[in-house]
Each structure stands twice: as C-alpha cells, then as structure tokens.
The first five atom37 places (N, CA, C, CB, O) and aatype in JSON, in Angstrom:
{
  "aatype": [12, 15, 16, 14, 11, 5, 15, 0, 11, 19, 19, 7, 10, 0, 14, 15, 16, 14, 1, 6, 15, 8, 5, 11, 0, 14, 15, 7, 15, 0, 4, 10, 14, 9, 15, 0, 14, 8, 16, 6, 10, 7, 5, 13, 3, 14, 0, 0, 16, 10, 9, 1, 9, 2, 5, 19, 9, 0, 10, 16, 7, 9, 7, 1, 0, 16, 19, 18, 11, 10, 12, 15, 5, 14, 3, 15, 7, 13, 14, 5, 0, 19, 11, 10, 16, 3, 15, 2, 0, 1, 7, 0, 14, 19, 0, 17, 19, 10, 0, 6, 9, 10, 2, 17, 16, 1, 0, 1, 9, 0, 0, 1, 3, 1, 19, 0, 0],
  "atom_mask": [
    [1, 1, 1, 1, 1],
    [1, 1, 1, 1, 1],
    [1, 1, 1, 1, 1],
    [1, 1, 1, 1, 1],
    [1, 1, 1, 1, 1],
    [1, 1, 1, 1, 1],
    [1, 1, 1, 1, 1],
    [1, 1, 1, 1, 1],
    [1, 1, 1, 1, 1],
    [1, 1, 1, 1, 1],
    [1, 1, 1, 1, 1],
    [1, 1, 1, 0, 1],
    [1, 1, 1, 1, 1],
    [1, 1, 1, 1, 1],
    [1, 1, 1, 1, 1],
    [1, 1, 1, 1, 1],
    [1, 1, 1, 1, 1],
    [1, 1, 1, 1, 1],
    [1, 1, 1, 1, 1],
    [1, 1, 1, 1, 1],
    [1, 1, 1, 1, 1],
    [1, 1, 1, 1, 1],
    [1, 1, 1, 1, 1],
    [1, 1, 1, 1, 1],
    [1, 1, 1, 1, 1],
    [1, 1, 1, 1, 1],
    [1, 1, 1, 1, 1],
    [1, 1, 1, 0, 1],
    [1, 1, 1, 1, 1],
    [1, 1, 1, 1, 1],
    [1, 1, 1, 1, 1],
    [1, 1, 1, 1, 1],
    [1, 1, 1, 1, 1],
    [1, 1, 1, 1, 1],
    [1, 1, 1, 1, 1],
    [1, 1, 1, 1, 1],
    [1, 1, 1, 1, 1],
    [1, 1, 1, 1, 1],
    [1, 1, 1, 1, 1],
    [1, 1, 1, 1, 1],
    [1, 1, 1, 1, 1],
    [1, 1, 1, 0, 1],
    [1, 1, 1, 1, 1],
    [1, 1, 1, 1, 1],
    [1, 1, 1, 1, 1],
    [1, 1, 1, 1, 1],
    [1, 1, 1, 1, 1],
    [1, 1, 1, 1, 1],
    [1, 1, 1, 1, 1],
    [1, 1, 1, 1, 1],
    [1, 1, 1, 1, 1],
    [1, 1, 1, 1, 1],
    [1, 1, 1, 1, 1],
    [1, 1, 1, 1, 1],
    [1, 1, 1, 1, 1],
    [1, 1, 1, 1, 1],
    [1, 1, 1, 1, 1],
    [1, 1, 1, 1, 1],
    [1, 1, 1, 1, 1],
    [1, 1, 1, 1, 1],
    [1, 1, 1, 0, 1],
    [1, 1, 1, 1, 1],
    [1, 1, 1, 0, 1],
    [1, 1, 1, 1, 1],
    [1, 1, 1, 1, 1],
    [1, 1, 1, 1, 1],
    [1, 1, 1, 1, 1],
    [1, 1, 1, 1, 1],
    [1, 1, 1, 1, 1],
    [1, 1, 1, 1, 1],
    [1, 1, 1, 1, 1],
    [1, 1, 1, 1, 1],
    [1, 1, 1, 1, 1],
    [1, 1, 1, 1, 1],
    [1, 1, 1, 1, 1],
    [1, 1, 1, 1, 1],
    [1, 1, 1, 0, 1],
    [1, 1, 1, 1, 1],
    [1, 1, 1, 1, 1],
    [1, 1, 1, 1, 1],
    [1, 1, 1, 1, 1],
    [1, 1, 1, 1, 1],
    [1, 1, 1, 1, 1],
    [1, 1, 1, 1, 1],
    [1, 1, 1, 1, 1],
    [1, 1, 1, 1, 1],
    [1, 1, 1, 1, 1],
    [1, 1, 1, 1, 1],
    [1, 1, 1, 1, 1],
    [1, 1, 1, 1, 1],
    [1, 1, 1, 0, 1],
    [1, 1, 1, 1, 1],
    [1, 1, 1, 1, 1],
    [1, 1, 1, 1, 1],
    [1, 1, 1, 1, 1],
    [1, 1, 1, 1, 1],
    [1, 1, 1, 1, 1],
    [1, 1, 1, 1, 1],
    [1, 1, 1, 1, 1],
    [1, 1, 1, 1, 1],
    [1, 1, 1, 1, 1],
    [1, 1, 1, 1, 1],
    [1, 1, 1, 1, 1],
    [1, 1, 1, 1, 1],
    [1, 1, 1, 1, 1],
    [1, 1, 1, 1, 1],
    [1, 1, 1, 1, 1],
    [1, 1, 1, 1, 1],
    [1, 1, 1, 1, 1],
    [1, 1, 1, 1, 1],
    [1, 1, 1, 1, 1],
    [1, 1, 1, 1, 1],
    [1, 1, 1, 1, 1],
    [1, 1, 1, 1, 1],
    [1, 1, 1, 1, 1],
    [1, 1, 1, 1, 1],
    [1, 1, 1, 1, 1]
  ],
  "atom_positions": [
    [[63.25, 55.67, 39.46], [62.95, 54.29, 39.78], [61.64, 53.92, 39.1], [62.87, 54.07, 41.33], [60.64, 54.63, 39.26]],
    [[61.62, 52.86, 38.36], [60.41, 52.46, 37.65], [59.47, 51.71, 38.57], [60.76, 51.61, 36.43], [59.89, 51.11, 39.56]],
    [[58.19, 51.75, 38.23], [57.2, 51.03, 39.03], [56.8, 49.76, 38.29], [55.96, 51.92, 39.32], [56.87, 49.71, 37.07]],
    [[56.38, 48.74, 39.04], [55.97, 47.5, 38.39], [54.73, 47.71, 37.54], [55.71, 46.4, 39.43], [53.89, 48.56, 37.85]],
    [[54.61, 46.95, 36.48], [53.41, 47.0, 35.67], [52.26, 46.41, 36.48], [53.59, 46.23, 34.32], [52.42, 45.36, 37.1]],
    [[51.13, 47.08, 36.48], [50.0, 46.65, 37.29], [48.98, 45.84, 36.52], [49.33, 47.84, 37.89], [48.18, 45.12, 37.13]],
    [[48.98, 45.92, 35.2], [47.97, 45.19, 34.44], [48.33, 43.71, 34.33], [47.8, 45.8, 33.05], [49.49, 43.35, 34.18]],
    [[47.31, 42.88, 34.42], [47.51, 41.45, 34.29], [47.59, 41.1, 32.82], [46.38, 40.65, 34.99], [46.83, 41.63, 32.01]],
    [[48.48, 40.22, 32.48], [48.63, 39.77, 31.1], [48.56, 38.26, 31.08], [49.95, 40.27, 30.48], [48.96, 37.59, 32.03]],
    [[48.07, 37.73, 29.99], [48.02, 36.29, 29.82], [49.38, 35.84, 29.33], [46.89, 35.86, 28.84], [49.9, 36.36, 28.35]],
    [[49.95, 34.87, 30.02], [51.25, 34.35, 29.61], [51.2, 32.85, 29.52], [52.36, 34.79, 30.58], [50.35, 32.21, 30.15]],
    [[52.07, 32.3, 28.76], [52.2, 30.85, 28.67], [53.51, 30.43, 29.31], [0.0, 0.0, 0.0], [54.53, 31.09, 29.11]],
    [[53.49, 29.38, 30.05], [54.73, 28.88, 30.64], [55.51, 28.05, 29.64], [54.44, 28.06, 31.89], [56.69, 27.76, 29.85]],
    [[54.87, 27.68, 28.58], [55.53, 26.99, 27.49], [54.87, 27.48, 26.21], [55.45, 25.42, 27.63], [53.68, 27.78, 26.22]],
    [[55.6, 27.56, 25.13], [54.98, 28.05, 23.89], [53.76, 27.21, 23.53], [56.0, 28.03, 22.74], [53.84, 25.98, 23.47]],
    [[52.63, 27.88, 23.29], [51.42, 27.14, 22.95], [50.98, 27.42, 21.52], [50.31, 27.48, 23.92], [50.33, 26.58, 20.9]],
    [[51.32, 28.58, 21.0], [50.99, 28.87, 19.62], [52.16, 29.58, 18.97], [49.72, 29.73, 19.52], [52.94, 30.23, 19.66]],
    [[52.3, 29.46, 17.67], [53.41, 30.12, 17.02], [53.31, 31.63, 17.04], [53.52, 29.66, 15.61], [54.29, 32.33, 16.78]],
    [[52.11, 32.16, 17.36], [51.93, 33.61, 17.4], [52.55, 34.25, 18.62], [50.47, 33.94, 17.34], [52.85, 35.44, 18.6]],
    [[52.75, 33.49, 19.69], [53.25, 34.06, 20.93], [54.75, 34.29, 20.83], [52.93, 33.15, 22.12], [55.49, 33.45, 20.33]],
    [[55.2, 35.45, 21.33], [56.62, 35.77, 21.32], [57.21, 35.36, 22.67], [56.87, 37.29, 21.05], [56.79, 35.85, 23.71]],
    [[58.17, 34.46, 22.65], [58.76, 33.95, 23.88], [60.26, 34.2, 23.89], [58.47, 32.46, 24.05], [60.9, 34.28, 22.84]],
    [[60.8, 34.32, 25.07], [62.24, 34.36, 25.23], [62.66, 33.08, 25.93], [62.69, 35.63, 26.02], [61.9, 32.54, 26.74]],
    [[63.82, 32.61, 25.64], [64.29, 31.37, 26.24], [64.66, 31.59, 27.7], [65.49, 30.82, 25.46], [65.34, 32.56, 28.05]],
    [[64.2, 30.7, 28.54], [64.54, 30.72, 29.96], [65.76, 29.83, 30.15], [63.34, 30.24, 30.85], [66.11, 29.06, 29.26]],
    [[66.42, 29.92, 31.3], [67.56, 29.06, 31.57], [67.19, 27.59, 31.42], [68.11, 29.32, 32.97], [66.04, 27.22, 31.6]],
    [[68.17, 26.79, 31.11], [67.95, 25.36, 30.89], [67.22, 24.73, 32.07], [69.28, 24.65, 30.65], [67.55, 24.99, 33.22]],
    [[66.23, 23.91, 31.76], [65.49, 23.21, 32.81], [64.3, 23.98, 33.35], [0.0, 0.0, 0.0], [63.58, 23.46, 34.2]],
    [[64.08, 25.21, 32.9], [62.93, 25.97, 33.38], [62.03, 26.3, 32.21], [63.38, 27.26, 34.1], [62.39, 26.09, 31.05]],
    [[60.86, 26.82, 32.51], [59.86, 27.1, 31.49], [60.2, 28.38, 30.72], [58.47, 27.23, 32.12], [60.97, 29.21, 31.19]],
    [[59.62, 28.51, 29.54], [59.77, 29.73, 28.75], [58.75, 30.74, 29.22], [59.6, 29.43, 27.23], [57.62, 30.39, 29.54]],
    [[59.14, 31.99, 29.26], [58.22, 33.06, 29.62], [58.15, 34.06, 28.47], [58.67, 33.76, 30.93], [59.16, 34.37, 27.85]],
    [[56.96, 34.56, 28.18], [56.86, 35.54, 27.12], [57.48, 36.86, 27.54], [55.4, 35.74, 26.73], [57.59, 37.16, 28.72]],
    [[57.87, 37.62, 26.58], [58.5, 38.91, 26.83], [57.52, 39.87, 27.49], [59.03, 39.51, 25.54], [57.94, 40.78, 28.2]],
    [[56.21, 39.69, 27.27], [55.21, 40.63, 27.78], [54.73, 40.34, 29.19], [54.05, 40.63, 26.86], [53.77, 40.97, 29.64]],
    [[55.36, 39.41, 29.92], [54.92, 39.1, 31.27], [55.12, 40.3, 32.19], [55.69, 37.88, 31.81], [56.1, 41.03, 32.05]],
    [[54.17, 40.52, 33.14], [54.34, 41.63, 34.08], [55.61, 41.45, 34.9], [53.11, 41.74, 35.02], [55.9, 40.35, 35.37]],
    [[56.38, 42.52, 35.06], [57.66, 42.44, 35.75], [57.65, 43.31, 37.0], [58.81, 42.85, 34.82], [56.96, 44.33, 37.06]],
    [[58.42, 42.89, 37.99], [58.63, 43.71, 39.17], [59.93, 44.48, 38.97], [58.68, 42.85, 40.48], [60.58, 44.34, 37.93]],
    [[60.3, 45.28, 39.94], [61.53, 46.05, 39.83], [62.76, 45.17, 39.7], [61.68, 46.97, 41.01], [63.76, 45.6, 39.13]],
    [[62.71, 43.96, 40.23], [63.85, 43.07, 40.18], [63.92, 42.3, 38.88], [63.82, 42.11, 41.34], [64.8, 41.46, 38.7]],
    [[62.99, 42.57, 37.96], [63.0, 41.89, 36.68], [62.31, 40.54, 36.7], [0.0, 0.0, 0.0], [62.32, 39.84, 35.69]],
    [[61.7, 40.17, 37.81], [60.97, 38.91, 37.9], [59.51, 39.17, 37.56], [61.1, 38.29, 39.33], [58.98, 40.24, 37.84]],
    [[58.85, 38.18, 36.95], [57.43, 38.37, 36.64], [56.62, 38.25, 37.93], [56.94, 37.33, 35.58], [57.03, 37.56, 38.86]],
    [[55.49, 38.93, 37.98], [54.64, 39.0, 39.16], [53.54, 37.95, 39.08], [54.03, 40.42, 39.31], [52.6, 38.12, 38.3]],
    [[53.62, 36.86, 39.86], [52.6, 35.8, 39.8], [51.19, 36.28, 40.14], [52.97, 34.69, 40.72], [50.22, 35.68, 39.67]],
    [[51.06, 37.33, 40.94], [49.74, 37.83, 41.32], [49.09, 38.59, 40.17], [49.85, 38.74, 42.55], [47.88, 38.8, 40.18]],
    [[49.87, 38.99, 39.18], [49.33, 39.72, 38.03], [49.56, 38.97, 36.74], [49.95, 41.11, 37.94], [49.52, 39.54, 35.65]],
    [[49.8, 37.67, 36.86], [50.06, 36.83, 35.68], [48.93, 35.84, 35.5], [51.41, 36.09, 35.82], [48.61, 35.07, 36.4]],
    [[48.32, 35.87, 34.34], [47.24, 34.96, 34.03], [47.77, 33.82, 33.17], [46.08, 35.69, 33.32], [48.55, 34.04, 32.24]],
    [[47.33, 32.61, 33.5], [47.75, 31.44, 32.73], [46.53, 30.74, 32.17], [48.6, 30.47, 33.59], [45.45, 30.81, 32.76]],
    [[46.7, 30.07, 31.06], [45.59, 29.38, 30.41], [45.48, 27.94, 30.91], [45.75, 29.41, 28.89], [46.33, 27.49, 31.68]],
    [[44.46, 27.23, 30.47], [44.15, 25.9, 30.97], [45.31, 24.92, 30.81], [42.93, 25.36, 30.27], [45.55, 24.11, 31.71]],
    [[46.01, 24.97, 29.7], [47.11, 24.02, 29.51], [48.22, 24.21, 30.55], [47.7, 24.18, 28.11], [48.83, 23.23, 30.98]],
    [[48.47, 25.45, 30.95], [49.47, 25.7, 31.99], [48.95, 25.26, 33.36], [49.86, 27.18, 32.01], [49.72, 24.77, 34.18]],
    [[47.64, 25.44, 33.61], [47.04, 24.98, 34.87], [47.19, 23.46, 34.97], [45.54, 25.39, 34.97], [47.57, 22.93, 36.02]],
    [[46.89, 22.78, 33.88], [47.02, 21.32, 33.84], [48.47, 20.9, 34.1], [46.54, 20.77, 32.48], [48.73, 19.97, 34.87]],
    [[49.41, 21.59, 33.47], [50.83, 21.26, 33.64], [51.31, 21.51, 35.06], [51.68, 22.07, 32.66], [52.09, 20.72, 35.6]],
    [[50.85, 22.58, 35.69], [51.3, 22.93, 37.04], [50.67, 22.04, 38.11], [50.98, 24.37, 37.33], [51.33, 21.7, 39.1]],
    [[49.41, 21.66, 37.92], [48.71, 20.91, 38.98], [48.77, 19.4, 38.77], [47.27, 21.34, 39.05], [48.68, 18.63, 39.73]],
    [[48.91, 18.98, 37.54], [48.91, 17.55, 37.25], [47.53, 16.95, 37.18], [0.0, 0.0, 0.0], [47.38, 15.73, 37.11]],
    [[46.5, 17.79, 37.19], [45.13, 17.28, 37.07], [44.61, 17.59, 35.67], [44.2, 17.9, 38.16], [45.12, 18.48, 34.99]],
    [[43.6, 16.87, 35.25], [43.06, 17.03, 33.9], [42.09, 18.18, 33.77], [0.0, 0.0, 0.0], [41.63, 18.76, 34.76]],
    [[41.77, 18.51, 32.53], [40.87, 19.61, 32.21], [39.51, 19.43, 32.89], [40.69, 19.72, 30.69], [39.0, 20.37, 33.51]],
    [[38.92, 18.26, 32.78], [37.6, 18.03, 33.38], [37.66, 18.19, 34.89], [37.07, 16.63, 33.0], [36.73, 18.72, 35.5]],
    [[38.74, 17.73, 35.51], [38.88, 17.84, 36.96], [39.04, 19.3, 37.38], [40.09, 17.02, 37.45], [38.52, 19.7, 38.42]],
    [[39.74, 20.1, 36.58], [39.87, 21.54, 36.88], [38.48, 22.16, 36.97], [40.73, 22.26, 35.78], [38.17, 22.84, 37.94]],
    [[37.65, 21.92, 35.97], [36.31, 22.51, 35.96], [35.41, 21.91, 37.03], [35.67, 22.32, 34.6], [34.56, 22.61, 37.59]],
    [[35.59, 20.64, 37.33], [34.81, 20.02, 38.42], [35.17, 20.66, 39.76], [35.07, 18.48, 38.46], [34.28, 20.99, 40.54]],
    [[36.47, 20.83, 40.02], [36.9, 21.46, 41.26], [36.41, 22.9, 41.36], [38.42, 21.42, 41.38], [36.06, 23.36, 42.45]],
    [[36.39, 23.61, 40.24], [35.87, 24.99, 40.25], [34.41, 25.03, 40.64], [36.06, 25.64, 38.89], [33.96, 26.01, 41.25]],
    [[33.66, 23.99, 40.3], [32.22, 23.97, 40.61], [31.94, 23.56, 42.06], [31.5, 23.02, 39.66], [30.8, 23.65, 42.52]],
    [[32.97, 23.11, 42.78], [32.82, 22.69, 44.17], [33.46, 23.73, 45.09], [33.46, 21.29, 44.39], [34.68, 23.76, 45.23]],
    [[32.65, 24.59, 45.71], [33.21, 25.67, 46.54], [34.13, 25.16, 47.66], [32.09, 26.47, 47.16], [35.1, 25.84, 48.01]],
    [[33.85, 23.99, 48.21], [34.67, 23.49, 49.31], [36.03, 22.96, 48.85], [33.93, 22.39, 50.05], [36.88, 22.64, 49.69]],
    [[36.26, 22.86, 47.54], [37.55, 22.37, 47.05], [38.65, 23.43, 47.21], [37.43, 21.96, 45.57], [39.83, 23.1, 47.31]],
    [[38.25, 24.69, 47.23], [39.22, 25.76, 47.36], [39.99, 26.05, 46.07], [0.0, 0.0, 0.0], [40.92, 26.85, 46.06]],
    [[39.59, 25.38, 44.97], [40.3, 25.6, 43.71], [39.98, 26.99, 43.18], [39.92, 24.53, 42.67], [38.83, 27.42, 43.23]],
    [[40.99, 27.7, 42.68], [40.77, 29.08, 42.21], [39.76, 29.15, 41.05], [42.1, 29.69, 41.76], [39.7, 28.26, 40.2]],
    [[38.99, 30.21, 41.05], [38.05, 30.46, 39.97], [38.78, 31.11, 38.78], [36.88, 31.37, 40.45], [39.77, 31.82, 38.95]],
    [[38.27, 30.84, 37.61], [38.86, 31.4, 36.39], [38.49, 32.88, 36.26], [38.39, 30.62, 35.14], [37.48, 33.33, 36.8]],
    [[39.32, 33.61, 35.54], [39.09, 35.01, 35.23], [38.62, 35.07, 33.78], [40.38, 35.89, 35.46], [39.29, 34.55, 32.89]],
    [[37.46, 35.69, 33.54], [36.97, 35.83, 32.18], [37.84, 36.85, 31.44], [35.48, 36.26, 32.16], [38.1, 37.93, 31.95]],
    [[38.27, 36.49, 30.25], [39.12, 37.38, 29.47], [38.32, 38.28, 28.54], [40.11, 36.57, 28.66], [38.86, 39.26, 28.0]],
    [[37.06, 37.97, 28.35], [36.16, 38.81, 27.54], [34.83, 38.91, 28.28], [35.96, 38.23, 26.09], [34.62, 38.26, 29.31]],
    [[33.95, 39.74, 27.75], [32.62, 39.89, 28.34], [31.63, 38.84, 27.83], [32.07, 41.27, 28.06], [30.46, 38.86, 28.2]],
    [[32.1, 37.94, 27.0], [31.23, 36.92, 26.4], [30.75, 35.92, 27.44], [31.97, 36.19, 25.27], [31.5, 35.51, 28.33]],
    [[29.48, 35.53, 27.32], [28.93, 34.47, 28.15], [28.8, 33.18, 27.37], [27.57, 34.88, 28.71], [28.24, 32.2, 27.87]],
    [[29.31, 33.16, 26.16], [29.21, 31.99, 25.3], [30.05, 30.85, 25.86], [29.64, 32.32, 23.87], [31.09, 31.07, 26.5]],
    [[29.59, 29.64, 25.6], [30.37, 28.47, 25.99], [31.67, 28.51, 25.2], [29.58, 27.13, 25.72], [31.67, 28.78, 24.0]],
    [[32.75, 28.26, 25.86], [34.05, 28.3, 25.19], [34.69, 29.67, 25.19], [0.0, 0.0, 0.0], [35.72, 29.87, 24.54]],
    [[34.09, 30.63, 25.9], [34.68, 31.96, 25.99], [36.02, 31.84, 26.71], [33.73, 32.97, 26.73], [36.16, 31.01, 27.6]],
    [[37.01, 32.64, 26.34], [38.34, 32.49, 26.92], [38.41, 32.86, 28.4], [39.32, 33.34, 26.15], [37.87, 33.88, 28.83]],
    [[39.07, 32.01, 29.15], [39.31, 32.25, 30.58], [40.77, 31.95, 30.89], [38.37, 31.37, 31.47], [41.47, 31.3, 30.11]],
    [[41.22, 32.44, 32.03], [42.57, 32.18, 32.51], [42.52, 32.16, 34.03], [43.59, 33.26, 31.97], [41.52, 32.53, 34.63]],
    [[43.61, 31.73, 34.64], [43.71, 31.65, 36.09], [44.89, 32.49, 36.54], [43.87, 30.19, 36.58], [45.86, 32.65, 35.8]],
    [[44.79, 33.03, 37.76], [45.89, 33.81, 38.34], [46.96, 32.81, 38.79], [45.4, 34.72, 39.54], [46.68, 31.91, 39.58]],
    [[48.17, 32.98, 38.3], [49.26, 32.06, 38.59], [49.47, 31.91, 40.1], [50.54, 32.54, 37.93], [49.64, 30.79, 40.58]],
    [[49.47, 33.01, 40.84], [49.7, 32.95, 42.29], [48.64, 32.11, 42.99], [49.72, 34.37, 42.88], [48.95, 31.39, 43.94]],
    [[47.39, 32.19, 42.53], [46.31, 31.41, 43.15], [46.48, 29.92, 42.88], [44.94, 31.88, 42.63], [46.23, 29.1, 43.77]],
    [[46.89, 29.57, 41.68], [47.14, 28.16, 41.35], [48.31, 27.63, 42.19], [47.44, 27.99, 39.82], [48.24, 26.53, 42.72]],
    [[49.37, 28.42, 42.31], [50.52, 27.99, 43.12], [50.14, 27.86, 44.59], [51.68, 29.0, 42.97], [50.58, 26.92, 45.25]],
    [[49.32, 28.77, 45.1], [48.87, 28.69, 46.5], [48.0, 27.46, 46.73], [48.1, 29.95, 46.89], [48.11, 26.8, 47.77]],
    [[47.12, 27.14, 45.76], [46.29, 25.94, 45.88], [47.18, 24.69, 45.91], [45.28, 25.85, 44.71], [46.94, 23.78, 46.7]],
    [[48.17, 24.66, 45.06], [49.1, 23.52, 45.02], [49.83, 23.39, 46.35], [50.11, 23.68, 43.86], [49.97, 22.28, 46.87]],
    [[50.3, 24.5, 46.9], [50.98, 24.47, 48.2], [50.04, 23.99, 49.3], [51.54, 25.87, 48.56], [50.46, 23.25, 50.2]],
    [[48.78, 24.4, 49.24], [47.8, 23.95, 50.24], [47.58, 22.45, 50.15], [46.46, 24.69, 50.04], [47.43, 21.79, 51.18]],
    [[47.56, 21.89, 48.94], [47.42, 20.44, 48.78], [48.62, 19.71, 49.37], [47.25, 20.07, 47.29], [48.48, 18.66, 50.0]],
    [[49.81, 20.27, 49.17], [51.02, 19.66, 49.74], [50.97, 19.73, 51.27], [52.29, 20.38, 49.21], [51.3, 18.76, 51.95]],
    [[50.55, 20.89, 51.8], [50.46, 21.04, 53.25], [49.43, 20.07, 53.84], [50.09, 22.49, 53.62], [49.65, 19.51, 54.91]],
    [[48.3, 19.88, 53.14], [47.28, 18.94, 53.62], [47.84, 17.53, 53.64], [46.02, 19.0, 52.73], [47.56, 16.77, 54.57]],
    [[48.62, 17.17, 52.65], [49.24, 15.85, 52.62], [50.18, 15.68, 53.8], [50.0, 15.63, 51.31], [50.2, 14.64, 54.45]],
    [[50.96, 16.73, 54.08], [51.92, 16.66, 55.19], [51.21, 16.57, 56.54], [52.84, 17.89, 55.16], [51.71, 15.91, 57.44]],
    [[50.05, 17.23, 56.69], [49.29, 17.15, 57.94], [48.74, 15.74, 58.14], [48.13, 18.18, 57.95], [48.75, 15.23, 59.26]],
    [[48.27, 15.12, 57.08], [47.73, 13.77, 57.17], [48.84, 12.78, 57.49], [47.02, 13.37, 55.85], [48.63, 11.84, 58.26]],
    [[50.01, 12.97, 56.92], [51.13, 12.06, 57.12], [51.7, 12.17, 58.53], [52.22, 12.34, 56.11], [52.31, 11.21, 59.02]],
    [[51.52, 13.31, 59.18], [52.12, 13.52, 60.5], [51.33, 12.85, 61.6], [52.23, 14.99, 60.79], [51.71, 12.94, 62.77]]
  ]
}
C-alpha cells in the first residue's frame, strides 16, 4: 500500500505558464498539474497543495491588493502566504495553502449565513 506524498508542491488550478505540465480535468472543472500531491484515493491533498496569487484571486473573487491588505490585518483571519524561497526581496515568490484558502472562504459564507439568520 503506497503512502501519500507529504511534500507540498506549488500547483496551478489553471495553466498559467507554458512551462507547466497539466493534465486535462473533466469538463467544467479546473486543470491540475500532474505533480500535485496525491492521497491513496488519487485525489490531490489540499493541505499539502500550494497555490499562487492568481489562483487565490480566482478562488476568492478578491483582488491582489485586497489579498495583501487582508494578510496585513490579523483580525481578518485571511491565511498568510508561504515563502517559496529564503529571499527577503520584494517580489520574492510566495504561495498559499489551498486548504486554508478554502477554509477562509467557507468561514466567509458561514458569517454571511449567521448575519442573514
């Protein structure tokens, strides 16, 4: 029995550069790269999947500036980025954990439902 891959990999939910190798997903769903971390059931592991800013924007519906503004506000609960290199330079590559972005989105939906009730 194989074990799930434990290392986090950066994946794109849609092709972002011609260098990335993607496999086609079923119609109506996003493309996933072949290198995405997989579980035993063949599904990718959101807790070990890193996504870049364009995918965060696509999943949340908020803009780039708002993503960084929310990250600077601890009370927003928005997930912090993961540094992909040791560089402290402006523009150094970062990514977000897919599961954390999805959980934040679910929390926003739950907050809306509490207010509506």
